[in-house]
C-alpha positions as CSV (number, residue, x, y, z in Angstrom):
1,M,30.8,-84.7,27.5
2,Q,27.9,-85.9,25.4
3,K,26.9,-83.2,22.9
4,Y,23.3,-82.1,23.1
5,S,21.6,-81.4,19.7
6,I,18.4,-82.1,17.8
7,F,20.1,-85.2,16.4
8,S,21.1,-86.6,19.8
9,L,17.5,-85.9,21.0
10,A,16.1,-87.8,18.0
11,R,18.6,-90.7,18.4
12,N,17.9,-91.1,22.1
13,A,14.1,-91.0,21.5
14,L,14.5,-94.3,19.6
15,S,15.7,-95.9,22.8
16,G,13.2,-94.3,25.0
17,H,15.8,-91.9,26.3
18,K,17.6,-94.6,28.3
19,N,21.1,-94.1,26.9
20,W,21.9,-90.6,27.9
21,T,25.1,-90.3,29.9
22,R,25.0,-88.7,33.3
23,A,25.3,-84.9,33.3
24,W,27.9,-85.2,36.1
25,K,29.4,-88.0,38.0
26,S,29.4,-88.8,41.8
27,P,33.0,-90.1,42.5
28,P,34.2,-91.0,46.0
29,L,35.4,-88.1,48.1
30,R,39.2,-88.1,48.3
31,D,41.2,-86.7,51.2
32,R,43.2,-84.2,49.2
33,Y,42.6,-81.8,46.3
34,E,44.4,-78.8,44.8
35,V,41.4,-76.6,45.3
36,I,38.2,-77.0,47.3
37,I,35.2,-74.9,46.4
38,I,32.5,-74.7,49.1
39,G,29.1,-74.1,47.5
40,A,27.7,-75.8,44.4
41,G,25.7,-72.7,43.4
42,G,26.2,-70.4,40.5
43,H,29.4,-68.7,41.6
44,G,31.0,-71.9,42.9
45,L,30.3,-73.9,39.8
46,A,31.3,-71.1,37.4
47,T,34.6,-70.7,39.3
48,A,35.2,-74.5,39.0
49,Y,34.5,-74.4,35.3
50,Y,36.8,-71.5,34.5
51,L,39.5,-72.9,36.7
52,A,39.5,-76.0,34.5
53,K,38.9,-74.3,31.2
54,E,40.9,-71.2,31.4
55,H,43.8,-72.3,33.7
56,G,44.0,-76.1,33.4
57,I,43.3,-76.6,37.1
58,T,41.2,-79.7,37.3
59,D,42.0,-81.2,40.7
60,V,39.0,-79.4,42.1
61,A,36.3,-80.6,44.5
62,V,33.0,-78.7,44.7
63,L,31.3,-79.4,48.1
64,D,27.7,-78.6,49.0
65,R,25.7,-79.4,52.0
66,G,22.6,-80.0,49.9
67,W,22.0,-80.7,46.3
68,L,23.7,-79.0,43.3
69,G,22.0,-75.8,42.4
70,G,19.6,-76.0,45.4
71,G,20.7,-72.8,47.2
72,N,20.3,-69.1,46.3
73,I,20.6,-69.9,42.5
74,A,17.3,-71.7,42.8
75,R,15.8,-68.8,44.9
76,N,16.0,-65.7,42.8
77,T,14.2,-63.8,40.1
78,V,16.7,-64.5,37.2
79,T,17.2,-60.8,36.2
80,I,20.4,-60.1,34.3
81,R,21.4,-56.4,33.8
82,S,24.4,-54.0,33.9
83,N,22.7,-50.7,34.8
84,Y,25.0,-49.8,37.7
85,L,26.5,-46.5,38.8
86,R,30.2,-46.9,39.7
87,D,33.1,-47.0,37.3
88,E,34.3,-50.1,39.2
89,S,30.9,-51.9,38.8
90,I,29.7,-51.3,35.3
91,P,32.5,-53.0,33.2
92,F,32.2,-56.1,35.4
93,Y,28.4,-56.4,34.8
94,V,28.8,-55.5,31.1
95,K,31.1,-58.5,30.9
96,S,28.8,-60.7,32.8
97,V,25.8,-59.9,30.6
98,S,27.9,-60.6,27.5
99,L,29.0,-64.0,28.9
100,F,25.4,-64.9,29.7
101,E,24.4,-64.2,26.1
102,G,26.9,-66.7,24.8
103,L,26.5,-69.3,27.6
104,T,24.1,-71.6,25.8
105,K,26.6,-72.1,23.0
106,E,29.7,-72.3,25.2
107,L,28.3,-74.9,27.6
108,N,26.1,-76.7,25.1
109,F,23.2,-76.4,27.4
110,N,20.0,-74.4,26.7
111,M,19.9,-71.5,29.1
112,M,16.6,-70.2,27.6
113,H,18.2,-66.8,27.6
114,S,15.7,-64.0,26.7
115,K,16.9,-60.5,26.1
116,R,13.9,-58.7,27.5
117,T,14.8,-55.1,28.2
118,M,14.2,-53.5,31.6
119,I,12.0,-50.5,32.2
120,D,12.6,-48.5,35.3
121,V,9.4,-46.7,36.3
122,V,10.2,-43.4,38.1
123,H,7.9,-41.4,40.4
124,N,10.1,-38.6,41.8
125,Y,12.6,-36.1,40.4
126,P,15.5,-36.9,42.8
127,K,15.4,-40.5,41.6
128,M,15.2,-39.4,38.0
129,R,18.3,-37.2,38.5
130,E,20.1,-40.2,40.0
131,L,19.2,-42.5,37.1
132,R,20.3,-39.8,34.6
133,R,23.7,-39.7,36.4
134,R,23.8,-43.5,36.1
135,Q,23.0,-43.2,32.4
136,L,25.9,-40.8,31.8
137,T,28.4,-43.1,33.5
138,M,27.1,-46.2,31.7
139,D,27.5,-44.4,28.4
140,I,31.3,-44.4,29.0
141,Y,31.2,-48.3,29.0
142,N,28.7,-48.7,26.1
143,S,26.0,-50.1,28.4
144,T,22.6,-49.1,27.2
145,Y,20.4,-46.9,29.5
146,D,18.1,-44.2,28.0
147,N,15.5,-41.8,29.3
148,I,12.0,-42.3,28.1
149,S,8.7,-40.3,28.6
150,T,5.7,-41.3,30.6
151,E,3.8,-42.0,27.4
152,E,6.6,-44.3,26.2
153,V,6.7,-46.1,29.5
154,R,3.0,-46.8,29.2
155,R,3.3,-47.8,25.5
156,R,6.0,-50.4,26.4
157,V,4.1,-51.6,29.5
158,P,0.4,-51.6,28.6
159,A,-0.5,-53.3,31.9
160,L,0.7,-50.1,33.7
161,T,-2.7,-48.5,34.1
162,G,-2.2,-46.9,37.6
163,G,0.1,-44.0,38.5
164,G,-1.9,-41.3,36.7
165,P,-1.4,-37.5,37.3
166,G,-3.9,-37.4,40.2
167,S,-2.7,-40.5,42.0
168,R,-0.5,-40.8,45.1
169,L,2.4,-42.0,43.0
170,P,2.2,-40.4,39.5
171,V,4.6,-41.8,36.9
172,I,6.9,-39.0,35.7
173,G,9.0,-41.0,33.2
174,G,11.3,-43.9,33.0
175,M,14.6,-45.4,31.9
176,V,15.1,-48.2,29.5
177,H,18.0,-50.7,29.7
178,T,17.9,-52.8,26.5
179,D,20.7,-55.2,27.6
180,A,18.7,-56.7,30.4
181,G,17.4,-60.2,30.2
182,V,16.3,-63.3,32.0
183,N,17.1,-67.0,31.6
184,R,16.7,-70.4,33.3
185,H,18.4,-70.5,36.7
186,D,18.7,-74.2,37.1
187,A,20.0,-74.5,33.6
188,V,22.9,-72.2,34.5
189,A,23.8,-74.4,37.5
190,W,23.5,-77.6,35.5
191,G,25.3,-76.3,32.5
192,Y,28.3,-75.2,34.5
193,A,28.3,-78.4,36.5
194,R,28.2,-80.6,33.4
195,A,30.9,-78.6,31.7
196,A,33.2,-78.6,34.8
197,D,32.7,-82.3,35.2
198,S,33.8,-82.9,31.6
199,H,37.1,-81.3,32.5
200,G,37.6,-83.5,35.6
201,V,36.2,-81.4,38.4
202,E,34.4,-83.4,41.1
203,M,30.9,-82.6,42.5
204,H,30.1,-83.8,46.0
205,E,26.5,-83.1,47.0
206,Q,25.2,-83.8,50.5
207,T,28.6,-83.0,51.9
208,P,28.3,-80.1,54.4
209,V,31.5,-78.3,55.4
210,L,31.4,-77.9,59.2
211,S,34.5,-75.8,59.6
212,L,37.7,-74.5,57.9
213,I,41.1,-75.9,59.0
214,R,44.2,-73.8,59.3
215,G,47.7,-75.3,59.4
216,S,50.5,-74.5,61.9
217,D,51.6,-71.6,59.7
218,G,48.2,-70.0,59.8
219,A,47.4,-70.8,56.2
220,I,44.4,-72.7,55.1
221,S,45.0,-76.5,55.0
222,G,41.5,-77.9,54.3
223,V,38.0,-78.4,55.6
224,Q,36.2,-80.5,58.1
225,T,33.2,-82.1,56.5
226,S,30.5,-84.5,57.7
227,R,32.4,-87.2,55.8
228,G,35.8,-86.4,57.3
229,V,38.7,-84.0,56.8
230,V,39.6,-83.0,53.2
231,H,42.9,-81.2,52.6
232,A,43.7,-78.5,50.1
233,K,46.1,-75.6,49.8
234,K,43.4,-73.3,48.4
235,V,39.8,-73.1,49.6
236,V,37.1,-71.0,48.0
237,V,34.0,-69.9,50.1
238,A,31.1,-69.3,47.7
239,V,28.1,-69.8,50.0
240,S,26.2,-66.5,49.8
241,G,24.4,-65.8,53.1
242,H,26.4,-68.4,55.1
243,T,29.9,-66.8,54.4
244,T,30.5,-65.6,57.9
245,T,29.2,-68.9,59.4
246,L,32.2,-70.6,57.8
247,T,34.9,-67.9,57.8
248,E,34.5,-67.4,61.6
249,T,35.5,-71.0,62.1
250,A,38.9,-69.9,60.9
251,G,39.0,-66.9,63.2
252,L,38.2,-64.5,60.3
253,R,35.6,-61.8,60.6
254,L,34.3,-60.1,57.5
255,P,32.2,-56.8,57.0
256,L,29.1,-58.7,56.1
257,R,25.6,-59.1,57.4
258,T,23.0,-61.6,56.2
259,M,19.6,-60.5,55.1
260,N,16.5,-62.1,53.6
261,L,15.2,-61.0,50.2
262,T,11.6,-61.7,49.2
263,A,10.2,-63.1,46.0
264,F,7.0,-64.8,44.9
265,V,5.3,-66.1,41.8
266,S,1.7,-65.8,40.5
267,E,-0.4,-68.4,38.7
268,P,0.3,-68.6,34.9
269,V,-1.6,-66.2,32.7
270,K,-1.5,-65.4,29.0
271,P,1.4,-63.1,27.8
272,L,0.9,-59.7,29.3
273,V,4.3,-58.1,29.9
274,D,7.3,-58.7,27.6
275,V,9.9,-56.6,29.5
276,I,11.3,-56.6,33.0
277,V,9.5,-53.9,35.0
278,N,11.4,-52.2,37.9
279,C,9.9,-49.7,40.3
280,P,12.8,-48.5,42.4
281,D,10.8,-45.9,44.3
282,L,8.4,-48.6,45.5
283,G,10.7,-51.5,46.0
284,F,9.4,-54.1,43.6
285,Y,10.1,-55.5,40.2
286,F,8.7,-58.3,38.1
287,S,8.8,-60.1,34.8
288,Q,6.7,-62.7,33.2
289,S,8.2,-66.2,32.8
290,D,7.9,-68.4,29.7
291,K,5.2,-70.4,31.5
292,G,3.2,-67.2,32.1
293,E,3.9,-66.7,35.8
294,M,4.6,-63.2,37.1
295,V,7.9,-63.5,38.9
296,I,7.9,-60.7,41.5
297,G,10.8,-59.5,43.7
298,G,10.2,-57.4,46.8
299,A,12.1,-55.6,49.5
300,P,14.5,-57.3,52.0
301,D,13.9,-57.8,55.7
302,S,14.7,-54.7,57.6
303,G,17.2,-56.5,59.9
304,Q,19.7,-59.3,59.8
305,S,18.0,-62.7,59.1
306,F,18.8,-66.2,58.0
307,R,15.1,-66.8,57.1
308,R,14.2,-68.7,53.9
309,D,10.5,-67.7,53.9
310,I,9.1,-64.2,53.8
311,K,7.5,-62.0,56.4
312,Q,3.9,-61.2,55.9
313,H,4.3,-57.4,56.2
314,V,7.0,-57.4,53.5
315,F,4.7,-59.4,51.2
316,E,1.8,-57.1,51.9
317,D,3.9,-53.9,51.3
318,T,5.2,-55.3,48.0
319,V,1.8,-56.4,46.7
320,G,0.2,-53.1,47.9
321,A,2.7,-51.0,46.0
322,M,2.4,-53.2,42.9
323,L,-1.4,-53.0,42.8
324,E,-1.3,-49.2,42.8
325,L,0.4,-49.3,39.4
326,F,-1.0,-52.5,38.1
327,P,-4.6,-52.8,39.6
328,S,-5.5,-55.6,37.2
329,F,-3.1,-57.9,39.0
330,K,-5.4,-58.1,42.0
331,K,-7.1,-60.9,40.1
332,L,-4.0,-63.0,40.2
333,K,-3.6,-65.9,42.6
334,L,-0.3,-66.5,44.4
335,L,1.4,-69.8,43.3
336,R,4.4,-69.8,45.7
337,Q,6.6,-67.5,47.7
338,W,10.1,-67.7,49.1
339,G,13.1,-65.8,50.5
340,G,16.7,-66.1,49.8
341,H,19.4,-65.1,52.3
342,L,22.3,-63.1,51.1
343,D,25.3,-61.4,52.7
344,I,25.7,-57.6,52.2
345,T,28.7,-55.4,52.7
346,H,28.6,-51.9,54.2
347,D,28.9,-50.3,50.7
348,A,26.6,-52.7,48.8
349,S,29.4,-53.8,46.6
350,P,30.9,-57.4,46.6
351,I,34.0,-58.8,48.1
352,M,36.2,-61.0,45.9
353,D,39.6,-61.6,47.5
354,E,42.2,-63.8,49.1
355,T,41.7,-63.1,52.8
356,D,44.1,-62.6,55.6
357,V,44.2,-66.4,55.9
358,P,46.6,-67.4,53.1
359,G,45.0,-69.7,50.6
360,L,41.4,-68.8,51.7
361,F,39.4,-67.0,49.0
362,V,35.9,-65.5,49.4
363,T,33.3,-64.3,46.9
364,A,30.6,-62.6,48.9
365,G,28.4,-59.6,49.3
366,W,26.6,-60.1,46.0
367,W,23.3,-58.3,46.3
368,G,21.5,-60.0,43.5
369,G,24.4,-62.2,42.6
370,Y,22.7,-64.1,39.9
371,K,23.5,-61.6,37.2
372,A,27.2,-61.7,38.3
373,I,27.7,-65.5,38.0
374,P,29.7,-65.8,34.7
375,A,32.0,-62.8,35.3
376,G,32.2,-63.7,39.0
377,G,33.4,-67.2,38.2
378,L,35.8,-66.0,35.5
379,T,37.4,-63.4,37.7
380,L,37.6,-65.5,40.8
381,A,39.2,-68.4,38.9
382,H,41.8,-66.0,37.6
383,H,42.6,-64.9,41.2
384,V,42.8,-68.4,42.6
385,A,45.0,-69.6,39.7
386,T,47.4,-66.7,39.4
387,G,47.4,-65.2,42.9
388,R,46.5,-61.8,41.4
389,P,43.1,-60.1,41.2
390,H,41.5,-59.9,37.8
391,P,41.4,-56.4,36.4
392,L,37.6,-56.4,36.5
393,M,37.6,-57.1,40.3
394,E,40.8,-55.6,41.6
395,K,39.0,-52.8,43.5
396,F,36.6,-55.2,45.2
397,T,39.0,-56.5,47.9
398,V,38.2,-56.9,51.5
399,K,41.1,-54.5,52.3
400,R,39.0,-51.5,51.1
401,F,37.2,-51.6,54.4
402,K,40.3,-51.0,56.4
403,N,40.7,-47.6,54.8
404,L,37.0,-46.8,54.4
405,D,37.7,-46.9,50.6
406,F,34.0,-47.7,49.9
407,I,32.5,-48.3,46.5
408,M,29.0,-47.0,47.3
409,E,26.8,-48.7,44.7
410,T,23.3,-47.3,44.2
411,G,22.8,-49.7,41.4
412,T,21.7,-52.3,43.9
413,T,18.4,-52.6,45.7
414,T,20.0,-51.5,49.0
415,A,20.2,-47.8,48.0
416,R,16.6,-47.0,47.4
């Protein structure tokens, strides 16, 4: 793998940048691998990388129906945080945040990681009590989450001029999560792909998987692609909102439903907000990108959907709520908007497990799975390689739904 540095940049500048090696290769698709990973997004690529780096499993093919990093990892708001509620969730996300912070150095690829801090703006006392409960649980795991006054909220977010005492939604205080940050989503995909490729992992773009194939013993035996059958004893499904579309081809039903999540971006403006602002009572959050755009996330569709655009009423509700607190934003022009489809479990916690089909692994149910990419890949690679769940993910099996052993997670957007 070619090392990126200021010296390699200067050296290649002399040749007009014509001598850079390819970030990842495009080898012919073989008919058999040790492991097939379906989905060249964040979780799929991270799993491939850690399989090779941590476990020496390099006979791996990553298949994607589109282009590498073109799915949900390209359709999110790049927020990284660990302010969850449950004892099962917090250590996992603390690990993921710490891995994100060292990813630029580990992968030799600039993630443009920025430790921003997140401010939760609170408007009612039941929500404040819930967040205080979350704070006390997070303290056990050394994850930062502290209560701040209304005055401190406004000092940290000067653009927050609405929500006064006489308004419909007065600000009563907030919580600050200093570990939160943002980075560059495509850099995460490209960095993991480049590093996995250097270990011998193969990337196959424009190779849609049409169905899963089971052998005579009922175990997974491979996949049917648009380019023919490819065999493997282990297959990983990491396709976000399309998980059930694939697993049902193997006769497997999972407790998931697919929903659309809304986001949009404003035109660039001068630096105005240097933190991530989250308004859980109103269902929106935003941060300002390095280019000056306001990256805004809204609420999900109310019902199941495979949409990749957004509904007008969801957009209007999100903007209306935002303008009540940030009236100056009414001058901003919309640059682009999109929706990402994601699969959600009944308890809003993820599934990472080997399924009832031997050899078939799924990583699914990630509500806002971007923040989980490094730890998700690390723990799933451990499970695939060893046959045992990683300690950080051992509670998040699909089997918990058979006994109603839910992990109800109010740290996600689902539980507003």
